[in-house]
N, C-alpha and C positions, 0 to 999 in steps of 0.2 A: 758582672750580671750574668753575662752569657758565660762564665765559667763555672760560676754556683750553678747555673741551672743544668749544663751538660753534668757534672758533678749529679746534682740531683736527679738526674735521667737517666744516669749512668748505673743507681744505686737503687734506683727502684724496682724494677723487675725481684730482686732479692728481699727488700723491704715487701711488697706485694705476696710473693710466695710465703710470710710469715703468717698472712693473716686470713689466707685460703683453706687451711687443712682439705691439699688437693685429695689425700688419700680416701675420703670419705665421699668427695665428689661422685668417686665410682659407685657408690651404694644406688645412687640414680641410675648411671649410666649404664650399670652393668646389666639390671633389670629389663630394661630396655634392649639390651643387645639380645641378651639370652631368648625375648620373649618375641621378639622378630624374628629370628630364628627358630623358635618353636612353631611359629605360623607358617613361615617358611615350609619347616618339616611336612605340618599336615597337608599343605596347600601344593607343595611341590616346585614354589615360584618365590623369590624375595626382590622387594624393591628395594635397590641397596640406597638409592636417594633419600629416602625417607627413613631407612634406618638411621643413616648418618646425620641427617638435619633433627630428627628426634632426640639421637644420642646426643648431639651438642647439646640441644636445649636444655634437655631433662640433666645432662653433665653442670651447663652453666647456672639454671636455678638451683643446683643443691650448693653451688659455691655461693650463692647469693645467699642462701640459707645461714652458710657458716660465716661468713663473713658478717652477716649482720648479729651473729651472736658474739663475735669478737669485739664488734661496735659496743655490744648491751653490756658486756663482763668489762670492759674499759670505761664506759659512762659509769656504769652500777658500782664499780669500784667491787666487782666480787671476786677477784681474782687476785695471788699475791705470789711470795717464792715459797710459799707453804703449799700452793695447790698447784703449781706448775709440773706440767707433764713434761719439761725437756726435751718433746718434739719442737722441730724448728721448724714445722708448717703449721705450727697453729700460734696462740697467744702471744705473737707477736706485738701487739698493741698494748698490751698490757704490762710485759716485758720493756716496751722501749724502745723494739727491732724497728718498730715501722711508727707512724704518726696518723693522726686521724683525718690527715688529708688525704696519707695512701691510701689506708682502708676507706674512704668516699668515694676515691677513683674507681680504685677496685671491685666496689661496690655495683657501680654504673657502669664499668666495662664490660662487668660476666651479665647485667640486667640487656644491654645492649645486644650481647653475641646471645644470649637466649631468647629473648625477642626478636631479634631477626631473624633467626633461625626458624624460630615460632610462626612468625607471619609469611616466611617463604613456603612452610607447610599447607597454611591455613588458603595458601593463595593457589598452591598444584592441587588440593583436595576441595576446593570453595566449599569450606564446610565453615559453618559460623557455630557451631557445636564446637570443634576444637579450637576456635578462636575464644570461647566462653571456657573453657578446659584450661587452657594457659593461662588466661586472666586469672583463674582459681591457683593455679601452679604458682604465677609470680608472689601472688598476695600472700598467700602460705607462706612459700618462703621467706618473705618479710617480715610478716606478722608473726614466725614462729620466735624471733625476738623482740623485734620494734614495735613501736605503736603503741596506743592504751592498753591494748589487752593481748599482750604476748603468750602464747600459749606454751611457753616454754614453762612457765612457774607455775602451770596447772598440772593438774595429775591427769589431763588426757592428751598432753604433750605425743606420748608413745605410740597412741592410738592414732591419732591424726597424720604423725608422719609416716607410721604403716598403712594408711589408708593412699595417704600422697605419694610419697616415694615410692613405695612399691607397690604398692593393688593399682593405684588410678594409671600410673606409667606403664605398668606392664599391659594393661587395657586398652588402651589409647596405641602403645606400640602394634600388639596382637593387629587390631583394628585398623590400622595403615596398611597392613600387610594385606589383610583378608576384606576388610571391608565390612566384616561380621565380626558378632561374638556367639561361642556355645559355652556347653559347660566346660571343657578343657581349657579353655581361656581363662574362665574364673577360678579354675580349681590351680592354675598353675599360676593365676594372679595372688590368689590365697597363699600360698608358699611364698612367692616375691615378697607380698604384705608383712607375713610372719617374722623374716629373715630379717627385717630392716627393724619392725618389734624388739626382735632380740637384742639389736646395734644399741638402740635407743636405751632399753631397758636395763640392761647390764652396765651402760655409761651410768644410768640414774644411781643406780644400787651401787657400784663404785664410788660416787658422788655424795652416798647418802647423809655424813654428815656435815660434810662442805656444805650441802642446799639447804641445812636447816636455819630456819630464819629468812631466807631468799626465795628459794621455791617450795612449794609443796609441789611433788612429784609422786606416780602412783607405788613406788616404793612407801613411801614417808604415807600412804593410807593405810597399805596392806600390811607393812614392817619388813623388816630387812632379811629375816631368813624366808619369809613366805615371798617375798619379792625373788629370791633365789628357787623357791621351790616350785612358784608356778611357770618353771620352762619345763616339769616334767608333763603336766598335761599340754601343754604349748605345743610342745615337742610332738610328743605323740599326735597332734590333729595335723600336724607337718608330715609326719611319715605318712600318717592314714592316706591323705592327699595325694603323697608318692605314690602308694600303693595302688590307688583308684587309676591314677594317670596310665602305672605300669602293667595295668590288666586293661586298657582301654585304647589308648594311643600310643602308649610308647614301644621300640623294641624292648628285647630282652636283654640285651647288652646295654642301651640307654641305663634302663630301670636298675640293672646292677653296680653301673659307675657312680649313679646317683648316691645308691646307698652306699659304695663305699664314701665319698664326700663327704656325706653324715656321719656317716661312723669315724672315721677319721677326723676329721675337720669340724665337728661338732660334740662328738663325745671324747675321743680321747685328748684331745688337743683344746680341749674346754673346760665341756659340762662336768668331765671325770672327778676334776680336781677344784670347779665352781661351786659343785656340791656341797664340797665338804668346809667352806667358810662359813663359820659360826656369827663372825661382828665384822665388821666394817675395818678395814686398817687401811692407814694412809696410804702406800703405794698400790691398792687393789684395782684402783682405774689404770693405773698404768699396766699393771700386771694384768688384768684380764677385760680391758677397754676393746683392745684390739682384737680378741679373739674371736667374736663374732663377725668381724669385718674381713677375717681371713676366710671363714666360713662362707662369706656373700662373694667373694672376690673369686674364691676354687669353684662354688656351684656355678655360678653362671657364667663362669669361661670356660671351665669343661664342659657343661652342659651346650651353650652356646658353639663349641666345636662340633661338639656330635651332632647336635641338630645340623648344622652347615653340611657334615658328610653324608647324612641321610636326605639330605632337601635333593 
C-alpha cells in the first residue's frame, strides 16, 4: 500500500502538468507584471511584495480556469484524438495521462495558492474592495467552464475573459502600486484586455467546427471570416491606444520598441498569414493558437523590462 502511494505521489507532478496548460497562465501573470512596472515607471517607486503576491494570485486563478476547462472537456466528452493539439501541458485528462482525482487535487491546490496570496494582499492593504474583486476573479475562473452557466459555451466568453484576465488584473496591479487610477492606467488596461481578447478569439476561431453543437462562441455569431477580419478594427484600436500613451507618458524609445513588438509578433508572425485563411482547417488551432500568446509574452515581458529600467 505504501509502495503504491509512493509511486502515485512520484508520478503526480507529471500528471498534474498535463492538465494545467501552464503556458497560458502567463496571460494573466504578465499583464500584472507589466502594469505594476508601468505604475512604478510613472511614480518612481515599486512595491515588489505587492507585485509578487498579485502575480502569483493572478497566475494561480488563470491555472484554475485552465484546469476547470480540462475537467469540463472530460465530463462532457468534448475532446478526442481528432481534436488533440499534441501539447503535453494540456488535454492530459481526456487523453488519460491524468486521472479525475489528479485534476481535482490540482484545482484545489491552485485555488489554495491563489486564495492565500490574495488574502495576504487584502490584509496588507486593508481593502475589502480588493477582497470582493478577488472573489469575483475566483468565481470567474471556476465559472469559465464549470457550474450551471459556464460562459465558455456562450458568445460572451471572449469579452469576459478579456475584462477579467487582461483589463481588471491590469487595473488592480496599477492600483496596488499607486493607490489611484488615471487615464493612462485605463488606456494601458485596455491594451492588456484586447491582447487577451485576441488570444481567446483566435482559439475560438480555430475551434470553429469543433465547437459546433457544443458551444456557441462569438465566431459562430458573426461568421468564420468575420471572426478573422474583426481583428483589423480591434488592432487599430490597440495601436491608437499605444499612440496615445506614446504622446502622453511613454519615452520615445519605449514607444518605438512597443511598435516593433506589435509589428513583428502581431503582424509578421501572426496576422499577416492569419488574414489569408478563407475557411477553417483541422490544424488551424495548432498553427495559429499560440501566435497571440507569443505576442502577449513578448509585449508584457519587454515592456516590463523597459519600465523597470526607466523607474
